[in-house]
Each structure stands twice: as C-alpha cells, then as structure tokens.
TORMIZA-988201 format. One record per residue (C-alpha): residue in one letter; residue number from 1; x, y, z. Coordinates in steps of 0.2 Angstrom, whole numbers, plus 5000, padded with zeros to 4 digits. Example, Ala and Ser with C-alpha at 12.3 -4.5 7.8 and 13.67 -1.06 7.14 Angstrom:
TORMIZA-988201
(node "A" 1 (5062 4978 5039));
(node "S" 2 (5068 4995 5036));
end
This chain:
TORMIZA-988201
(node "M" 1 (5028 5098 4942));
(node "H" 2 (5021 5115 4941));
(node "A" 3 (5027 5130 4930));
(node "A" 4 (5045 5134 4933));
(node "R" 5 (5049 5149 4944));
(node "Q" 6 (5065 5158 4949));
(node "I" 7 (5070 5147 4964));
(node "G" 8 (5083 5156 4973));
(node "G" 9 (5096 5151 4986));
(node "P" 10 (5093 5145 5004));
(node "L" 11 (5080 5154 5014));
(node "L" 12 (5081 5143 5029));
(node "Q" 13 (5095 5130 5033));
(node "V" 14 (5092 5116 5045));
(node "E" 15 (5109 5110 5051));
(node "N" 16 (5112 5094 5062));
(node "I" 17 (5096 5096 5072));
(node "S" 18 (5092 5083 5085));
(node "L" 19 (5077 5083 5097));
(node "S" 20 (5073 5071 5111));
(node "F" 21 (5058 5070 5123));
(node "G" 22 (5065 5060 5138));
(node "G" 23 (5073 5044 5131));
(node "V" 24 (5063 5046 5114));
(node "R" 25 (5073 5054 5100));
(node "A" 26 (5061 5062 5088));
(node "L" 27 (5074 5069 5076));
(node "A" 28 (5092 5063 5074));
(node "N" 29 (5105 5074 5065));
(node "I" 30 (5094 5081 5052));
(node "S" 31 (5100 5093 5039));
(node "F" 32 (5092 5101 5024));
(node "E" 33 (5088 5118 5016));
(node "I" 34 (5072 5127 5010));
(node "R" 35 (5076 5138 4995));
(node "E" 36 (5067 5154 4991));
(node "H" 37 (5051 5153 4981));
(node "E" 38 (5051 5134 4981));
(node "V" 39 (5038 5121 4986));
(node "L" 40 (5047 5108 4998));
(node "A" 41 (5037 5093 5003));
(node "I" 42 (5042 5084 5019));
(node "I" 43 (5036 5066 5019));
(node "G" 44 (5038 5050 5029));
(node "P" 45 (5028 5037 5038));
(node "N" 46 (5018 5041 5054));
(node "G" 47 (5030 5045 5068));
(node "A" 48 (5044 5050 5056));
(node "G" 49 (5047 5067 5065));
(node "K" 50 (5039 5078 5051));
(node "S" 51 (5028 5088 5063));
(node "S" 52 (5042 5089 5076));
(node "M" 53 (5053 5097 5062));
(node "L" 54 (5040 5110 5058));
(node "N" 55 (5039 5114 5077));
(node "V" 56 (5057 5116 5078));
(node "I" 57 (5057 5128 5063));
(node "N" 58 (5044 5140 5070));
(node "G" 59 (5050 5139 5088));
(node "F" 60 (5037 5127 5096));
(node "Y" 61 (5051 5115 5100));
(node "H" 62 (5069 5119 5105));
(node "P" 63 (5082 5106 5099));
(node "Q" 64 (5096 5099 5110));
(node "E" 65 (5108 5100 5096));
(node "G" 66 (5110 5109 5079));
(node "R" 67 (5106 5126 5072));
(node "I" 68 (5094 5135 5061));
(node "T" 69 (5099 5149 5049));
(node "Y" 70 (5085 5160 5042));
(node "K" 71 (5088 5173 5029));
(node "G" 72 (5107 5172 5032));
(node "K" 73 (5106 5174 5051));
(node "T" 74 (5109 5159 5063));
(node "R" 75 (5095 5159 5075));
(node "A" 76 (5096 5159 5094));
(node "R" 77 (5082 5152 5104));
(node "M" 78 (5066 5158 5097));
(node "R" 79 (5048 5158 5102));
(node "P" 80 (5033 5156 5089));
(node "H" 81 (5028 5174 5090));
(node "Q" 82 (5046 5179 5086));
(node "A" 83 (5046 5167 5071));
(node "A" 84 (5030 5175 5065));
(node "A" 85 (5037 5192 5066));
(node "Q" 86 (5051 5187 5055));
(node "G" 87 (5040 5180 5042));
(node "I" 88 (5036 5162 5046));
(node "A" 89 (5018 5157 5046));
(node "R" 90 (5010 5140 5051));
(node "T" 91 (4995 5130 5049));
(node "F" 92 (4992 5114 5060));
(node "Q" 93 (4988 5096 5057));
(node "N" 94 (4973 5098 5069));
(node "I" 95 (4963 5114 5064));
(node "A" 96 (4966 5128 5076));
(node "L" 97 (4953 5141 5073));
(node "F" 98 (4941 5151 5084));
(node "K" 99 (4925 5141 5080));
(node "G" 100 (4913 5154 5086));
(node "M" 101 (4921 5168 5076));
(node "S" 102 (4917 5172 5058));
(node "T" 103 (4928 5168 5043));
(node "L" 104 (4933 5186 5041));
(node "D" 105 (4937 5188 5060));
(node "N" 106 (4947 5173 5060));
(node "I" 107 (4958 5179 5046));
(node "M" 108 (4959 5196 5054));
(node "T" 109 (4968 5188 5069));
(node "G" 110 (4982 5184 5056));
(node "R" 111 (4985 5203 5055));
(node "L" 112 (4988 5206 5074));
(node "L" 113 (5007 5207 5072));
(node "K" 114 (5004 5220 5058));
(node "M" 115 (4994 5232 5069));
(node "R" 116 (5004 5247 5076));
(node "Q" 117 (4991 5257 5085));
(node "P" 118 (4990 5255 5105));
(node "F" 119 (4977 5243 5112));
(node "F" 120 (4966 5257 5120));
(node "M" 121 (4965 5266 5103));
(node "Q" 122 (4959 5250 5095));
(node "A" 123 (4946 5248 5108));
(node "L" 124 (4939 5265 5105));
(node "Y" 125 (4940 5262 5087));
(node "L" 126 (4944 5281 5083));
(node "G" 127 (4955 5290 5072));
(node "P" 128 (4971 5281 5066));
(node "A" 129 (4966 5265 5074));
(node "K" 130 (4950 5265 5064));
(node "R" 131 (4959 5269 5048));
(node "E" 132 (4972 5255 5052));
(node "E" 133 (4958 5242 5055));
(node "L" 134 (4949 5246 5039));
(node "E" 135 (4966 5244 5029));
(node "H" 136 (4969 5227 5037));
(node "R" 137 (4951 5222 5034));
(node "A" 138 (4953 5227 5016));
(node "F" 139 (4968 5216 5015));
(node "C" 140 (4959 5201 5022));
(node "E" 141 (4945 5204 5010));
(node "R" 142 (4958 5202 4996));
(node "I" 143 (4963 5185 5003));
(node "I" 144 (4945 5180 5004));
(node "D" 145 (4943 5184 4986));
(node "F" 146 (4959 5175 4981));
(node "L" 147 (4954 5159 4990));
(node "E" 148 (4936 5160 4984));
(node "I" 149 (4928 5160 5001));
(node "Q" 150 (4917 5176 4998));
(node "A" 151 (4901 5166 5002));
(node "I" 152 (4907 5161 5020));
(node "R" 153 (4915 5177 5025));
(node "K" 154 (4902 5181 5039));
(node "T" 155 (4899 5162 5043));
(node "P" 156 (4905 5156 5060));
(node "V" 157 (4919 5144 5056));
(node "G" 158 (4912 5130 5067));
(node "R" 159 (4898 5128 5055));
(node "L" 160 (4909 5125 5040));
(node "P" 161 (4913 5108 5033));
(node "Y" 162 (4931 5102 5036));
(node "G" 163 (4938 5107 5019));
(node "L" 164 (4932 5125 5020));
(node "Q" 165 (4939 5126 5038));
(node "K" 166 (4956 5121 5031));
(node "R" 167 (4955 5135 5018));
(node "V" 168 (4951 5147 5031));
(node "E" 169 (4966 5142 5041));
(node "L" 170 (4977 5144 5026));
(node "A" 171 (4969 5162 5023));
(node "R" 172 (4973 5166 5041));
(node "A" 173 (4991 5161 5039));
(node "L" 174 (4992 5172 5022));
(node "A" 175 (4985 5187 5032));
(node "A" 176 (5002 5188 5041));
(node "E" 177 (5011 5190 5024));
(node "P" 178 (5024 5176 5027));
(node "E" 179 (5040 5174 5017));
(node "L" 180 (5040 5155 5023));
(node "L" 181 (5023 5146 5025));
(node "L" 182 (5023 5129 5034));
(node "L" 183 (5008 5118 5030));
(node "D" 184 (5006 5103 5042));
(node "E" 185 (4995 5091 5032));
(node "P" 186 (4984 5104 5023));
(node "M" 187 (4975 5090 5013));
(node "A" 188 (4972 5078 5027));
(node "G" 189 (4954 5071 5028));
(node "M" 190 (4949 5079 5012));
(node "N" 191 (4940 5071 4998));
(node "V" 192 (4947 5071 4980));
(node "E" 193 (4938 5087 4975));
(node "E" 194 (4944 5097 4990));
(node "K" 195 (4962 5090 4988));
(node "E" 196 (4962 5097 4970));
(node "D" 197 (4956 5114 4976));
(node "M" 198 (4969 5115 4990));
(node "C" 199 (4983 5109 4978));
(node "R" 200 (4978 5123 4966));
(node "F" 201 (4978 5136 4980));
(node "V" 202 (4995 5131 4987));
(node "L" 203 (5002 5133 4969));
(node "D" 204 (4993 5149 4967));
(node "V" 205 (5000 5156 4983));
(node "N" 206 (5018 5151 4978));
(node "E" 207 (5017 5158 4961));
(node "H" 208 (5006 5174 4964));
(node "F" 209 (5014 5180 4981));
(node "G" 210 (5031 5171 4978));
(node "T" 211 (5029 5163 4995));
(node "T" 212 (5041 5149 5000));
(node "I" 213 (5031 5134 5005));
(node "A" 214 (5036 5119 5016));
(node "L" 215 (5022 5106 5018));
(node "I" 216 (5019 5089 5026));
(node "E" 217 (5009 5078 5015));
(node "H" 218 (5005 5059 5015));
(node "D" 219 (4996 5058 4998));
(node "M" 220 (5011 5054 4986));
(node "G" 221 (5001 5059 4971));
(node "V" 222 (5000 5077 4978));
(node "V" 223 (5018 5077 4983));
(node "M" 224 (5024 5072 4966));
(node "D" 225 (5012 5085 4957));
(node "I" 226 (5016 5101 4967));
(node "S" 227 (5033 5099 4974));
(node "D" 228 (5050 5106 4968));
(node "R" 229 (5059 5095 4980));
(node "V" 230 (5056 5082 4993));
(node "V" 231 (5064 5078 5010));
(node "V" 232 (5060 5060 5017));
(node "L" 233 (5061 5057 5035));
(node "D" 234 (5060 5039 5043));
(node "Y" 235 (5060 5037 5062));
(node "G" 236 (5068 5054 5065));
(node "R" 237 (5082 5051 5052));
(node "K" 238 (5083 5059 5034));
(node "L" 239 (5082 5045 5021));
(node "A" 240 (5082 5056 5005));
(node "D" 241 (5082 5074 4998));
(node "G" 242 (5080 5078 4980));
(node "T" 243 (5068 5081 4966));
(node "P" 244 (5051 5071 4966));
(node "D" 245 (5058 5059 4952));
(node "E" 246 (5075 5056 4962));
(node "V" 247 (5066 5052 4978));
(node "R" 248 (5053 5041 4969));
(node "A" 249 (5067 5031 4963));
(node "D" 250 (5078 5030 4979));
(node "Q" 251 (5079 5012 4985));
(node "A" 252 (5079 5018 5004));
(node "V" 253 (5063 5027 5001));
(node "I" 254 (5055 5012 4992));
(node "D" 255 (5060 5001 5007));
(node "A" 256 (5053 5013 5020));
(node "Y" 257 (5036 5014 5011));
(node "L" 258 (5034 4996 5006));
(node "G" 259 (5042 4988 5021));
(node "V" 260 (5054 4977 5011));
(node "S" 261 (5073 4974 5011));
(node "H" 262 (5085 4977 4997));
(node "E" 263 (5087 4958 4996));
(node "E" 264 (5069 4955 4995));
(node "T" 265 (5067 4968 4981));
(node "A" 266 (5082 4960 4972));
(node "S" 267 (5075 4943 4974));
(node "A" 268 (5058 4948 4967));
(node "A" 269 (5066 4957 4952));
(node "A" 270 (5076 4941 4948));
(node "E" 271 (5060 4930 4948));
end
C-alpha cells in the first residue's frame, strides 16, 4: 500500500442501491462508502455491475431503490452535469475525447463549469472573458506539467497512442478540480510500462491534491498495490468490502474469481 494519508470519514455513502433494466437486475441491494482522501477499488468479474455502480454515483443511471448521500446530504435525482458541479468527475472505460482537438483544448473542456463569463463575451474574447480564459489555460498547463504530457499539448488526441489518450482523459477530469474522481478501468489495454505510469499518477493525484478516488480495475496486482480498500461485486451483489489483505483472503472472493466451491477448495486442501 502507498504512504499513509489522513483518511477521513465518509464522503459518499451508497445505501441499498438496486438497479434493473427491464427484467435484468444490474445491482441488488448494494451498500458501501467512499471515505475522504482514500483510494477505493471496485473489482469483480465482467458483468458484475461495476460500471453501472459508477453510473449511479454520477447520475447517468437512476436506481429504482436505495439512496446516495454525498458530503452529508442525501441526494435527490441528479443529472451528470449536476454531479460534476458538486465535485464528482469521471473517466470512461471507452475513451471519450474530442479526437480532432488538441490535448490542451480537450483538457480545457474540463474547465467549462468553472467559467463565469457570458457566452457572447467568451466568443468576443475581450476584457474579463479574455482574462478568465487565460487563467483557466494556465491552470490546465499546470495539469499538463503534473502529468508529464508537455510534448503533446498541441497534438490532436486522435493521433496519440492509447496510453497517452488515457492520460489526457485523466487530465481533463482533473481540470474540473474534483473532490471525488471516478476512474472506469483507467489501465485497461495498457502495457506494463503504461500501467506503471498510470498507477504513479493516480497515487500522485490522491496524495498531491487530496482527491478521493474510486476506480474499477481488473489487474489484481494494481488493485493490491494502490488501494486503501476494495469492494468486490459479483453479478450485481456485494461479496466483500475491506482492506486489500482482507479481501484477498476472503473465501467468497476466492470462489468468485477461481470458480470453485468451498467444498472443492476444502477437498483440495485435504489432499
């Protein structure tokens, strides 16, 4: 585990969330919490409901049952832009960038909710609007330096390799200055070196900015190395919730990942 930080109380609480699509239940009575300044990993086999859970947290999906409490306030029905305005940012399993725009311009889109000048003033690029954009651009340049992507700041993101596109998407999320950052498989499809870089940046974001992070990840080595706590889902139900060591030793988790029963495990151990 990474260096200890001052992990606080619950920033977000998920209570008895159930979500169905027609006759298919994606989530069934899920409860857990995300604590201030921690790195929480959400893991489970394909189809476990991990992305659906993130979509509920930031307002893409609206559950049929349960509630979400964020910063001490129980949330009513919320849209994604409202979640963003309250400090929840998100990256996606499939990269969602503007491929024809430069790295810097993509990151600038993460500042849109921070802009206060009227649209017509921004279009004219005069006076206060010009000063505001320059301030936001300077902020984005600092993120570019932080994530070490100076060399591609003017490059259209559609020309970038996959690993760098993932880093640009992280930069765009950070541009919104989130309190809670949701990362949906940030290391999927990466080679070993790219994964190591992304792990380092996730930890740097958590430690340098104090950002609370909840991430979905399939690489168990990554999960065990960077997480403070782990929530395990399986077919829409919660199997386990605890430290990496606790989860790794949980028999229900072992069975779900290895596809064996308790009896088969005990029999093998006896032999």
